[in-house]
C-alpha positions, 0 to 999 in steps of 0.5 A: 499499500502506497502512502497518501499523495505518493500515487499522485506524485507519480501520475503522468502530468497532463501536457497543456498544448495549443488548442487547434480546434478554437482558432479565432484569427488566421493569417492564411497562406499567401498573406503577409502582415507587418507590425504588432498584432494583438489577439485575445484568442488563438492565432494561426499563421500559415503566411508571413508575419513580422514584428511582435505578436502578443496572444492572450491564448495560443499561437500555431505556426503552420507548416508553411508559416514563416514568423519573424517576431518576438512573441508573448503567448500562453502555448505555442506550436511550431510546425514552420519557421519562427525567428525571434524570442518567446516568452510563454506561460505554458508549453512550446511544442516544436513539431518534426518540421518546426524550426525555431531560431531565438531564445525562449522562456517557457514552463514546458518544452516538447521537441519532436524528432527532426525539429530544429532549435537554435537559441537559449532556453530558460525553463521556469514555472509561472503564475497567471501574471508571469511571475515566478511561483515560489515553493512555500516552506512547511509552516509558512503561509501564503501572502499577496506581496507585490 
């Protein structure tokens, strides 16, 4: 018999990934966008984007997508090419056809066989406001410090 809590410790962590089924904005193949794009939901890029991308939801770069931008988002999946730095609250997934040239700060990283990544990686757990989570010591209480 396992002590309480041990079974949960060894359960496979459910991976959080970009949501392919609820895409709000699409930059289609043959389309180009230059500048800053701000999206509330999920953005899919199958064309070309250069500038800055701020997505409250997820970013999906399709196989033919070419992105040259710095990105802030929740989760990102790259099947095409991305050049720029990423700051993510959740998971970065590089599929087998994905190419990434830039530095990343992520909570989770998934790299498919054959994917290409050149840059630096900083793994960090983040809270809802992008702040690092801190482990509480036994007997310590949670406070709402700024």
